[in-house]
N, C-alpha and C positions, 0 to 999 in steps of 0.2 A: 837208147830207149829210156823212158821215164815211167815210173809207177805213180798214179794219182789215186790217193785214198780219199774217198768221200766218207767222212766219219759217221754222220747221223744215218746215212743210207747203208752203212756197213758194206760198201762196195769198193773194189779196187780195180782200176783199169790201166792198161798199158798204152802208152802214147809215144809217138816219135818225138824226138827233141824238136822244140820250136812249135809244138802244137798249141793252138788257142784253147784255153781252159774252158770257156763257155761252150764252144763248138763240141769239144770232146765230152763234156758233161751231157749236153742235150742228145748227142749221138748215142749215148749209153743209157738213156732214160733217167738221167739225174735232173731234177727240177731245180733250177737256180733262182726261180722267181717266186715271190709272195703273190697272193691273189691280186693285189694292186699292180704288181710288176707284170703280171700276165696280161693285164689290160692296157698298160701304158708303156711297155718296153720299146726301145728304139731299134731293136733288131740287131744289136751288137755294135753300134757306132760309138759307144762311150758317152752318150749324151744324157741318158735318163737316170743312170745310177741305180738301177733296180736289180742288177745281177751280182750283188755283193756276195763275196765269200770271205771267210776269215781263215787265214793261213796259220796253222798251228805247228807245222813242221815243214822245213825245206824252203824257207823264204829265199835263201841264197840260190835256189835253183829256178827262180822266176825272173822274168824280164823286169827291168826297172819300172817304177810307176810312170805312167804317161801324164801329160798335162791335164787331160780330163780327170784322171784320178786325183792328182794333186789338188785340183779345184774342189772336187766332191768331198774329199776326205780331210779337209783342213782341221776338223774337230773330231776326227775318228781315230781309232788306234792305227798304228803303222801296219798292223797285221791285216787290215781290211784292204781288199782289192776288188776291182771290177773284173769279173771273170772274162768279159769280152775284150778287155785290154791286156790280159795276162797271157804271156807265152811261157810254156813249161819246158825247162831245159834239164830236168832231173826229177828225182822223186820228191813228192810233196803230199802233205795231208791237209785237207781243208774242211771247213764247216760251211755248208750252204745256208743261205738265209739267216745269218747271225743277227741281223737287225730285228727279225721276228721272234727271236728267242730271248731277247733282253727284257 
Protein backbone atom coordinates (compact mmCIF):
# COMPACT_ATOMS: atom_id res chain seq x y z
CA UNK A 1 0.00 0.00 0.00
CA UNK A 2 1.04 3.60 -0.63
CA UNK A 3 0.06 6.86 1.02
CA UNK A 4 -0.39 9.81 -1.31
CA UNK A 5 -0.36 13.19 0.39
CA UNK A 6 -1.82 16.14 -1.52
CA UNK A 7 -0.17 19.05 0.25
CA UNK A 8 -2.30 22.08 -0.69
CA UNK A 9 -5.53 20.12 -0.25
CA UNK A 10 -4.33 18.80 3.13
CA UNK A 11 -5.58 15.35 2.18
CA UNK A 12 -3.94 11.95 2.35
CA UNK A 13 -5.26 8.88 0.56
CA UNK A 14 -4.23 5.25 0.55
CA UNK A 15 -3.61 3.51 -2.76
CA UNK A 16 -2.57 0.09 -3.95
CA UNK A 17 0.93 -0.08 -5.42
CA UNK A 18 0.89 0.61 -9.14
CA UNK A 19 -2.05 3.02 -8.89
CA UNK A 20 -2.25 5.82 -11.45
CA UNK A 21 -1.79 9.15 -9.64
CA UNK A 22 -4.30 11.11 -11.75
CA UNK A 23 -7.03 8.51 -11.40
CA UNK A 24 -6.54 8.26 -7.63
CA UNK A 25 -6.60 12.05 -7.25
CA UNK A 26 -9.80 12.47 -9.24
CA UNK A 27 -11.40 9.50 -7.47
CA UNK A 28 -10.81 11.33 -4.17
CA UNK A 29 -12.02 14.76 -5.24
CA UNK A 30 -8.55 16.23 -5.83
CA UNK A 31 -8.51 18.60 -8.78
CA UNK A 32 -5.30 18.26 -10.80
CA UNK A 33 -6.33 20.74 -13.51
CA UNK A 34 -6.16 24.52 -13.80
CA UNK A 35 -9.15 26.18 -15.46
CA UNK A 36 -7.48 25.93 -18.87
CA UNK A 37 -6.68 22.28 -18.19
CA UNK A 38 -10.29 21.51 -17.37
CA UNK A 39 -11.26 22.74 -20.82
CA UNK A 40 -8.41 21.23 -22.82
CA UNK A 41 -7.26 18.04 -21.06
CA UNK A 42 -6.75 14.86 -23.05
CA UNK A 43 -8.41 12.58 -20.52
CA UNK A 44 -5.22 10.99 -19.25
CA UNK A 45 -3.36 10.09 -22.43
CA UNK A 46 -0.25 12.15 -21.67
CA UNK A 47 -0.73 14.41 -24.68
CA UNK A 48 -1.87 17.75 -23.27
CA UNK A 49 0.41 18.28 -20.27
CA UNK A 50 -2.30 19.83 -18.08
CA UNK A 51 -2.33 17.42 -15.10
CA UNK A 52 1.04 18.53 -13.73
CA UNK A 53 2.02 17.79 -10.15
CA UNK A 54 5.23 18.60 -8.32
CA UNK A 55 6.68 15.78 -6.25
CA UNK A 56 8.12 17.09 -2.99
CA UNK A 57 8.74 13.75 -1.31
CA UNK A 58 8.96 10.14 -2.45
CA UNK A 59 10.18 10.54 -6.03
CA UNK A 60 11.87 7.15 -5.68
CA UNK A 61 8.43 5.59 -5.16
CA UNK A 62 7.13 6.61 -8.58
CA UNK A 63 7.43 5.05 -12.01
CA UNK A 64 10.09 6.43 -14.35
CA UNK A 65 9.22 9.42 -16.53
CA UNK A 66 7.50 8.39 -19.74
CA UNK A 67 8.40 9.68 -23.20
CA UNK A 68 5.52 12.20 -23.19
CA UNK A 69 6.82 13.55 -19.86
CA UNK A 70 10.38 13.78 -21.15
CA UNK A 71 9.11 15.84 -24.10
CA UNK A 72 6.82 18.11 -22.06
CA UNK A 73 9.30 18.78 -19.25
CA UNK A 74 12.55 19.49 -21.08
CA UNK A 75 12.77 22.90 -19.37
CA UNK A 76 10.93 22.08 -16.13
CA UNK A 77 12.25 20.79 -12.80
CA UNK A 78 12.85 17.04 -12.44
CA UNK A 79 10.20 17.05 -9.71
CA UNK A 80 7.41 17.84 -12.22
CA UNK A 81 5.34 14.89 -13.40
CA UNK A 82 2.20 14.34 -15.44
CA UNK A 83 -0.14 12.70 -12.97
CA UNK A 84 -1.76 10.66 -15.78
CA UNK A 85 1.59 9.06 -16.59
CA UNK A 86 2.71 8.44 -13.02
CA UNK A 87 2.29 5.15 -11.17
CA UNK A 88 2.62 5.22 -7.39
CA UNK A 89 4.63 2.38 -5.79
CA UNK A 90 5.08 3.81 -2.29
CA UNK A 91 4.43 6.88 -0.18
CA UNK A 92 4.63 10.24 -1.91
CA UNK A 93 3.76 13.89 -1.29
CA UNK A 94 2.71 16.11 -4.21
CA UNK A 95 1.65 19.66 -4.97
CA UNK A 96 -1.16 19.89 -7.52
CA UNK A 97 -1.17 22.59 -10.21
CA UNK A 98 2.34 23.91 -9.45
CA UNK A 99 2.42 25.83 -12.73
CA UNK A 100 -0.49 27.96 -11.47
CA UNK A 101 1.30 28.78 -8.22
CA UNK A 102 4.53 30.14 -9.73
